[in-house]
C-alpha positions in Angstrom: 19.5 -2.4 -10.8 16.4 -3.8 -9.1 15.3 -2.7 -5.6 12.6 -4.7 -3.8 11.2 -4.9 -0.3 8.1 -6.7 1.1 5.1 -4.4 1.2 6.5 -2.1 -1.6 6.5 -2.1 -5.4 9.7 -3.3 -7.0 11.7 -0.6 -8.7 14.1 -1.3 -11.6 16.6 1.3 -13.1 19.2 0.9 -15.9 22.7 1.7 -14.5 25.9 2.1 -16.5 29.2 2.2 -14.5 32.7 0.8 -14.7 34.7 -1.3 -12.3 35.8 0.6 -9.2 33.6 3.6 -10.1 30.8 5.0 -8.0 27.5 6.0 -9.6 25.2 8.3 -7.7 21.5 7.3 -8.4 20.1 10.0 -6.2 17.3 9.2 -3.8 15.2 6.2 -4.7 11.6 6.2 -3.2 9.7 3.0 -3.2 5.9 3.1 -3.4 4.0 1.2 -0.7 1.7 -1.6 -1.8 -0.7 -0.4 1.0 -2.1 2.1 -1.4 -3.8 -0.8 -3.3 -5.4 -2.0 -0.1 -6.9 1.3 1.0 -10.2 1.0 -1.1 -10.8 -2.5 0.3 -10.3 -1.3 3.9 -12.7 1.6 3.3 -15.4 -0.8 2.0 -14.9 -3.2 4.9 -15.2 -0.3 7.4 -18.4 1.0 5.7 -19.9 -2.5 5.8 -19.1 -2.8 9.5 -20.7 0.6 10.2 -23.8 -0.4 8.3 -24.0 -3.7 10.2 -23.7 -1.9 13.6 -26.4 0.7 12.6 -28.7 -2.2 11.5 -28.1 -4.0 14.8 -28.9 -0.9 16.8 -32.1 -0.3 14.9 -33.3 -3.9 15.3 -32.5 -3.7 19.1 -34.5 -0.5 19.4 -37.6 -2.2 17.8 -37.4 -5.1 20.1 
């Protein structure tokens, strides 16, 4: 069985069952793809802060 949703990693599990039977797979938790973007967002935020500090320092010298 494969479970997928936009913004989340795809999960695949092997399932064996028979016709008309119910198989309890328990709780399935999908991992967000946003975890992969976090380091990039931190780098962008740090660059923006450095640009603002640089702008403020240049304005003070003027």
